[in-house]
C-alpha positions in Angstrom: 38.9 28.6 290.6 37.7 31.1 292.7 37.0 34.1 290.0 39.6 36.5 292.1 41.6 39.1 290.4 45.1 37.7 291.9 43.9 34.8 290.4 43.6 36.1 287.1 46.7 38.0 286.9 48.7 34.6 287.7 47.2 33.0 285.0 47.6 35.7 282.9 51.4 36.1 283.9 52.3 32.2 284.1 49.9 30.3 282.5 50.4 28.9 278.9 48.7 30.6 276.1 45.2 29.0 275.6 44.9 27.7 279.5 41.0 27.4 279.5 39.6 28.7 282.9 37.0 27.3 284.9 35.2 29.6 287.8 34.0 27.3 290.0 29.8 26.8 291.0 30.1 28.4 294.4 31.4 31.7 293.6 29.5 32.4 290.4 26.1 31.6 292.3 27.4 33.3 294.8 27.9 36.4 292.0 24.7 35.9 290.6 23.1 35.9 294.5 24.8 39.5 294.4 23.6 40.9 291.6 19.9 39.8 291.7 20.1 41.5 295.9 21.1 44.4 294.2 18.2 45.1 292.2 16.1 43.8 294.2 17.1 46.0 296.8 17.1 48.7 293.6 13.2 47.8 292.8 12.1 48.7 296.7 13.5 51.4 296.5 11.6 53.0 293.5 8.3 51.8 294.8 6.2 53.6 297.1 3.1 52.6 299.5 1.3 49.5 298.9 4.2 48.6 296.4 6.9 48.7 298.4 4.5 46.3 301.3 4.4 43.8 298.8 7.8 43.7 298.5 8.8 44.0 302.2 10.4 40.5 303.0 11.0 39.3 299.9 14.8 38.7 300.2 13.3 35.1 300.6 10.3 33.4 298.2 7.9 31.6 300.6 5.4 28.7 300.2 2.1 29.4 300.6 0.6 26.4 300.6 -1.8 25.0 302.9 -2.4 21.9 304.7 
């Protein structure tokens, strides 16, 4: 299921006892990405000068392979 509070409430109210809830991968990954972004933004705000410059543009990892 998609982790919405409405779905959880419906399960609590209407599902038989012992029903196992399995969250779908898409929503698990989306929530983890939100947490990682929040940590990255907090760290960026905490830094200054050269440290901030290193983090600037780091939303996506880049490959530095030379060809």
